[in-house]
C-alpha positions in Angstrom: -2.2 0.7 -7.4 -1.4 -1.5 -10.4 2.3 -1.7 -11.3 4.4 -3.9 -13.5 6.5 -6.7 -12.2 10.1 -5.6 -12.2 12.9 -8.0 -11.8 16.0 -7.0 -9.9 18.7 -5.8 -12.2 21.3 -7.5 -10.2 21.0 -10.2 -7.4 20.7 -8.3 -4.0 23.5 -8.9 -1.6 21.5 -7.9 1.5 17.7 -8.2 2.0 15.6 -7.1 4.9 12.2 -8.5 5.7 10.4 -6.0 7.9 7.8 -8.0 10.1 7.2 -6.3 13.4 4.0 -8.0 14.3 3.1 -11.1 16.4 4.9 -14.5 16.5 2.4 -16.0 14.0 3.1 -13.3 11.4 6.8 -13.8 11.8 6.6 -17.6 11.4 4.3 -17.2 8.4 6.8 -15.0 6.7 9.5 -17.7 6.6 8.4 -19.1 3.1 9.2 -15.6 1.7 12.7 -15.8 3.3 13.1 -19.3 1.8 12.0 -18.2 -1.6 14.6 -15.4 -1.5 17.4 -17.7 -0.5 16.5 -20.2 -3.3 16.4 -17.4 -5.9 19.6 -15.6 -4.6 21.6 -18.1 -2.6 24.4 -15.6 -1.9 22.1 -13.0 -0.4 22.1 -12.3 3.3 18.5 -12.2 4.5 17.8 -10.5 7.8 14.5 -10.1 9.5 13.4 -7.2 11.7 10.9 -8.3 14.4 9.5 -7.1 17.7 11.0 -8.1 21.0 9.5 -11.4 22.1 8.8 -12.8 18.7 12.4 -13.7 17.6 11.9 -17.2 19.0 10.0 -18.1 15.9 13.2 -17.8 13.9 15.7 -19.7 16.1 17.7 -22.1 14.1 16.3 -20.8 10.8 19.3 -21.2 8.3 17.6 -18.8 5.8 18.0 -15.9 8.1 21.4 -14.3 8.6 20.5 -11.8 11.3 17.5 -11.0 13.5 17.1 -7.3 14.3 14.9 -6.8 17.3 13.1 -3.7 18.0 11.0 -2.6 21.0 7.1 -2.5 20.6 7.0 1.0 22.0 9.6 3.7 21.8 9.8 7.5 21.9 10.5 9.7 18.9 14.2 10.0 19.7 14.6 6.3 20.0 12.6 5.6 16.8 14.8 8.1 14.9 18.0 6.2 16.2 16.5 2.9 14.9 15.8 4.4 11.4 19.3 5.9 11.3 20.9 2.5 12.1 19.0 1.0 9.3 19.4 3.8 6.8 19.9 2.3 3.3 21.9 -0.7 4.6 20.0 -3.1 2.3 19.8 -3.6 -1.5 16.3 -4.7 -1.1 13.7 -4.3 1.9 10.3 -6.1 1.9 7.3 -5.5 4.1 5.2 -8.7 4.0 2.6 -7.2 6.4 0.4 -4.1 6.0 1.4 -2.0 9.0 2.8 1.5 9.2 5.7 0.3 11.3 6.7 -2.3 8.8 6.5 0.0 5.9 8.6 2.8 7.8 11.4 0.3 8.6 11.2 -1.0 5.0 11.5 2.7 3.7 14.5 3.5 5.9 16.4 0.3 5.3 16.1 -0.5 1.6 17.5 1.2 -1.5 14.7 -0.7 -3.3 11.4 -1.3 -1.3 8.5 -3.5 -1.9 5.6 -3.9 0.4 1.9 -4.2 1.3 -0.7 -1.5 1.3 -4.4 -1.7 2.1 -6.6 -0.9 -0.8 -8.1 2.2 0.7 -8.0 5.8 -0.3 -6.3 6.9 2.9 -3.5 4.4 2.3 -2.5 5.7 -1.1 0.0 8.2 0.3 1.7 5.5 2.1 2.6 3.8 -1.1 5.1 6.7 -1.6 7.4 4.9 0.9 7.7 1.9 -1.4 8.9 1.4 -5.0 6.6 -1.5 -5.6 3.2 -2.3 -3.7 0.8 -5.2 -3.4 -2.7 -4.7 -2.3 -3.2 -6.4 1.0 -6.2 -8.8 1.2 -7.2 -9.5 4.9 -10.1 -11.8 4.0 -9.6 -14.2 1.2 -5.8 -14.8 0.9 -3.9 -16.9 3.4 -1.2 -15.1 5.3 1.5 -17.4 3.8 0.2 -16.6 0.2 0.0 -13.0 1.0 3.6 -12.6 1.9 4.5 -14.7 -1.2 2.7 -12.2 -3.4 5.8 -10.2 -3.2 7.7 -12.9 -5.2 5.6 -11.9 -8.1 6.9 -8.3 -7.9 10.5 -9.6 -7.6 9.9 -12.2 -10.4 11.1 -15.2 -8.4 9.6 -18.5 -7.7 7.5 -18.8 -4.5 8.3 -21.4 -1.8 5.4 -22.8 0.2 7.5 -24.1 3.1 6.7 -22.6 6.6 10.1 -23.1 8.5 9.6 -24.0 12.1 12.2 -23.0 14.7 14.7 -25.7 15.8 17.5 -26.1 18.3 21.2 -27.0 17.6 22.3 -30.6 17.8 24.2 -30.2 21.1 20.9 -29.1 22.9 18.9 -32.1 21.8 20.3 -34.7 24.3 19.4 -32.5 27.3 15.9 -32.0 25.8 15.4 -35.7 25.4 16.2 -36.2 29.0 13.0 -34.4 29.9 11.0 -37.2 28.3 12.4 -40.0 30.4 9.2 -40.2 32.5 7.5 -41.6 29.3 9.8 -44.6 29.1 10.0 -44.5 25.3 6.2 -44.6 25.0 4.6 -42.6 22.1 3.2 -39.3 23.3 0.7 -36.7 22.5 1.4 -33.0 22.9 -1.4 -30.8 24.1 -1.1 -26.9 23.9 -4.2 -25.7 25.8 -3.7 -21.9 26.1 -4.1 -19.4 23.2 -3.1 -15.7 23.7 -6.8 -14.6 24.0 -9.7 -16.0 25.8 -12.0 -15.9 22.7 -9.9 -18.6 21.1 -10.1 -21.0 24.1 -11.6 -24.5 24.4 -12.8 -25.6 27.8 -10.7 -26.9 30.7 -13.2 -29.8 30.9 -12.5 -30.6 27.2 -8.8 -30.7 27.6 -9.0 -32.9 30.7 -11.2 -35.4 29.0 -9.1 -35.2 25.8 -6.0 -36.1 27.8 -7.9 -39.1 29.5 -9.0 -40.3 26.1 -5.6 -40.1 24.7 -4.1 -42.1 27.6 -6.7 -44.7 27.0 -5.5 -45.0 23.5 -2.0 -45.9 24.9 -0.3 -42.4 24.6 1.5 -40.6 27.3 0.5 -36.8 27.5 2.7 -33.7 27.5 1.4 -30.2 28.0 3.2 -27.2 26.6 2.7 -23.5 27.3 4.3 -20.1 27.6 5.9 -18.4 30.5 3.2 -15.8 31.4 1.7 -16.3 34.8 -1.9 -16.6 33.6 -0.9 -19.2 31.1 1.1 -21.2 33.5 -1.7 -21.1 36.1 -4.3 -22.3 33.5 -2.0 -25.2 32.2 -1.2 -26.2 35.8 -4.9 -26.4 36.7 -5.5 -28.8 33.9 -2.2 -30.8 34.6 -3.1 -31.2 38.3 -6.2 -33.2 37.2 -3.9 -35.6 35.4 -2.4 -38.9 36.8 1.2 -39.5 37.5 3.3 -39.8 34.4 1.7 -36.7 32.7 4.5 -34.2 31.8 3.7 -30.4 32.3 6.4 -28.3 30.6 4.5 -25.1 30.4 6.8 -22.1 30.9 10.0 -24.1 30.7 10.5 -24.4 26.9 11.6 -22.0 24.1 9.5 -22.1 21.0 12.2 -24.0 19.3 12.4 -26.5 22.1 8.6 -26.9 21.9 8.8 -27.5 18.2 11.4 -30.2 18.7 9.2 -32.1 21.1 6.2 -31.7 18.8 8.3 -33.2 16.0 8.6 -36.5 18.0 4.9 -36.6 19.0 2.4 -39.0 17.6 -0.2 -36.2 17.5 -0.5 -32.5 18.5 -3.8 -30.7 19.6 -4.0 -27.0 20.1 -6.1 -23.9 19.6 -5.6 -21.0 17.1 -2.2 -19.9 18.2 1.4 -19.7 17.0 2.4 -23.0 18.5 -0.2 -24.8 16.3 1.3 -23.1 13.2 4.6 -24.5 14.3 3.2 -28.0 14.9 1.7 -28.0 11.3 5.1 -27.0 9.9 6.9 -29.8 11.6 4.8 -32.5 9.7 3.4 -34.0 13.0 -0.4 -34.8 12.8 -2.0 -31.6 14.0 -5.5 -31.0 15.2 -6.3 -27.3 15.2 -9.4 -26.1 17.2 -10.9 -23.0 15.5 -13.8 -20.8 16.6 -14.3 -17.1 15.5 -11.1 -16.9 13.4 -11.0 -17.0 9.6 -9.4 -20.2 8.5 -8.9 -19.1 5.0 -6.6 -16.5 6.4 -5.2 -18.1 9.5 -5.6 -21.9 9.3 -2.4 -23.8 10.0 -0.4 -24.4 6.8 0.2 -28.1 6.3 3.7 -29.2 5.8 3.2 -30.5 2.2 0.9 -27.9 1.0 2.3 -26.5 -2.3 -0.2 -24.0 -3.6 -1.0 -20.3 -3.2 -4.6 -21.3 -2.8 -5.7 -21.5 1.0 -5.8 -25.0 2.3 -9.1 -24.2 4.1 -12.7 -23.2 3.4 -14.3 -20.5 5.4 -16.8 -22.7 7.2 -16.7 -26.2 8.4 -14.1 -28.7 9.6 -11.7 -30.0 7.1 -8.5 -32.0 6.6 -5.5 -31.3 4.5 -2.3 -33.3 4.8 -1.1 -33.6 8.3 -3.6 -31.0 9.7 -7.2 -31.5 10.7 -8.9 -28.2 11.3 -11.9 -28.6 13.7 -14.3 -25.7 13.5 -16.9 -25.1 16.3 -20.4 -25.3 15.1 -22.9 -22.4 14.6 -24.5 -20.5 11.7 -22.4 -17.4 12.7 -19.1 -19.4 12.6 -16.6 -18.0 11.7 -17.8 -14.5 12.8 -14.2 -13.2 12.4 -14.7 -11.2 15.5 -13.4 -11.3 19.1 -15.8 -13.8 20.4 -19.5 -13.4 21.3 -18.9 -10.3 23.3 -16.5 -8.7 20.9 -13.5 -8.4 23.1 -10.4 -10.4 23.6 -11.5 -11.8 27.0 -14.9 -12.8 25.6 -16.3 -16.3 25.5 -16.9 -17.9 22.2 -20.0 -20.3 22.2 -18.6 -22.1 19.2 -15.7 -23.3 21.2 -17.4 -23.6 24.5 -19.8 -26.1 23.0 -17.3 -28.0 20.9 -17.8 -31.6 21.7 -15.0 -33.9 22.9 -16.2 -36.5 20.5 -15.5 -34.1 17.4 -12.0 -33.6 18.7 -11.3 -37.3 19.2 -12.7 -38.2 15.7 -10.2 -35.7 14.3 -7.3 -37.2 16.3 -8.3 -40.7 15.3 -8.6 -39.8 11.5 -5.1 -38.4 11.6 -3.6 -41.3 13.5 -5.3 -44.0 11.5 -3.8 -42.6 8.2 -0.3 -42.1 9.7 2.2 -44.5 8.1 3.8 -45.3 11.5 3.3 -44.3 15.1 6.0 -42.0 16.3 8.2 -42.8 19.3 10.3 -40.4 21.4 12.9 -39.7 18.7 13.5 -36.2 17.5 13.8 -35.9 13.8 17.3 -34.8 12.8 17.4 -31.2 11.5 21.0 -30.6 10.3 22.1 -27.1 11.2 25.3 -25.6 10.3 26.5 -23.3 13.2 27.7 -20.7 11.0 24.3 -20.3 9.5 22.5 -19.8 12.8 20.9 -16.3 12.8 22.5 -13.7 14.9 20.4 -11.3 17.0 20.8 -7.5 17.2 18.7 -5.4 19.5 17.8 -1.8 18.5 16.9 0.3 21.6 15.4 -1.1 24.8 12.1 -2.7 25.5 
């Protein structure tokens, strides 16, 4: 559907971003929130997200309120959610092309802009929205896709992914956890993605940690709280010498972001924490296999263009990010591994050589102006601008 760009007649007072999807989708919608706040500084921008993804927005001064909805709910509860939202916003935006996102957008906004898939079956869904953008899931980066809504709003885009951050009073206690490093420069390794088909090998991570220590770095492991993830990280950490720090399962996303800010280098797979690392400006090595880098490559902190930073095939460097892609004529297949399911192996990652990863680390470190020490970059936060959280329903 082709429609003219229509500027808002008046600056909106309340705006909702409807983004009920995964953590990465929520994080990569933050440039849109920043663009709105720059265009309309007095607007209150809220974001609606699934329970468990709100951590990506902690400390984000562009967001006034976080509305949390359960991933699953019955018809009665869903009706109550929509009733609470009903026309509370001057403007509602859906930066992702899902039915849930559009439905919340329709309920909440007096004016509604959002994404639809360019398919015949999706044409009727456009009736929920006043303005639509055709969603491209292949050749447009997720950041740029969300920012396409700024064209409909006739406002300037912002290309800044905003990582989560913690308030000043929490920083000192976080720094205490780094005392075993005795002020030494450190590397952060995030070894576990959500799905098996995005994994590198345990042997690779163990050897990488050893190589980093040989280069004079202390090593810190991060990871989420799920039992399988903690067990995986623990197995790798047990192979490390004394002085290695394993904080898997003990950090919020914002705390992990703050530790990554102070790191000399970060290495991780295709996962939300790697997107966060790229946004902090820390030298970031991202290990990619089946995923489409054009769409999902980490957004470098200084990238300032709607064009994707990444080619479809091949390793590349942009700014503070080195994207290392596994080898193979089929890469990226853009499927769920060699066996086509989330627990599948991916040969392109299973055969990714340690030397390839180390070369990327060395390339980033050699071009860094200074080596980082254990000092968290100050991120000023006004407490009154910290987003508040509202839960709709139960999870």
